[in-house]
C-alpha positions as CSV (number, residue, x, y, z in Angstrom):
1,M,167.1,297.6,-24.7
2,V,163.9,298.5,-26.5
3,L,165.2,297.1,-29.8
4,E,166.2,293.8,-28.2
5,H,162.6,293.2,-27.1
6,L,160.7,294.8,-30.0
7,D,158.5,292.5,-32.0
8,P,159.9,292.5,-35.5
9,A,156.4,293.1,-36.9
10,A,156.3,296.5,-35.1
11,W,159.6,297.7,-36.7
12,R,158.1,299.1,-39.9
13,A,154.4,299.1,-38.8
14,K,152.5,302.3,-39.5
15,L,149.9,303.7,-37.1
16,P,146.5,303.6,-38.7
17,G,145.5,307.1,-39.9
18,S,148.8,308.6,-38.9
19,K,151.5,310.3,-41.0
20,G,154.0,309.6,-38.1
21,R,157.3,307.9,-38.5
22,T,157.8,304.2,-38.1
23,I,160.0,302.9,-35.3
24,A,162.7,302.2,-37.9
25,A,162.6,305.8,-39.1
26,I,162.8,307.2,-35.6
27,I,165.8,305.1,-34.7
28,A,167.5,306.0,-38.0
29,H,166.8,309.7,-37.4
30,V,168.3,309.5,-33.9
31,H,171.5,307.9,-35.2
32,N,171.8,310.3,-38.1
33,I,171.3,313.3,-35.9
34,R,174.1,312.0,-33.7
35,R,176.3,311.9,-36.8
36,K,175.4,315.5,-37.6
37,W,176.3,316.5,-34.1
38,L,179.7,314.7,-34.4
39,R,180.4,316.2,-37.8
40,L,179.7,319.8,-36.6
41,S,181.2,319.5,-33.1
42,A,184.1,317.1,-33.4
43,P,185.3,316.9,-37.0
44,H,188.4,315.0,-35.8
45,I,186.3,312.0,-34.8
46,K,185.5,309.5,-37.6
47,L,181.8,309.4,-38.4
48,P,179.8,306.2,-38.3
49,A,178.0,305.2,-41.4
50,T,174.5,306.7,-42.0
51,L,171.5,304.6,-41.4
52,D,168.8,304.4,-44.1
53,R,165.3,304.6,-42.5
54,T,163.7,302.6,-45.3
55,T,166.0,299.6,-45.4
56,C,167.8,299.3,-42.0
57,T,167.2,296.2,-39.9
58,Q,166.8,296.1,-36.2
59,K,170.2,294.4,-35.9
60,Q,171.8,297.2,-38.0
61,A,170.1,299.8,-36.0
62,R,171.3,298.3,-32.7
63,A,174.9,298.3,-34.0
64,A,174.6,301.8,-35.4
65,L,173.2,303.3,-32.2
66,A,176.0,301.6,-30.2
67,E,178.6,303.0,-32.5
68,S,177.2,306.6,-32.6
69,G,176.7,306.5,-28.9
70,A,180.3,305.5,-28.3
71,R,181.6,308.2,-30.7
72,C,179.4,310.8,-28.9
73,S,180.8,309.7,-25.5
74,E,184.3,310.1,-27.0
75,M,183.4,313.6,-28.2
76,L,182.1,314.6,-24.7
77,A,185.1,313.1,-22.9
78,D,187.4,315.1,-25.2
79,A,185.5,318.2,-24.5
80,L,185.5,317.7,-20.8
81,S,189.2,316.9,-20.5
């Protein structure tokens, strides 16, 4: 929901005087950590593609998060059944 309403100018904006990550980098990190969790915990589930924090668009990030979220839900459902 946040990505749908995020001003595109904020996507790669850096905080003044901060070494923190951009929103793009944070979202890419979340997606890529989900991939790692899947790889280590459910190797039978096909991994979604990685997301590059320096080049991904908001549209790509939305799609990637949806895909990794669905795969994580699949992994958890498998584990609980």
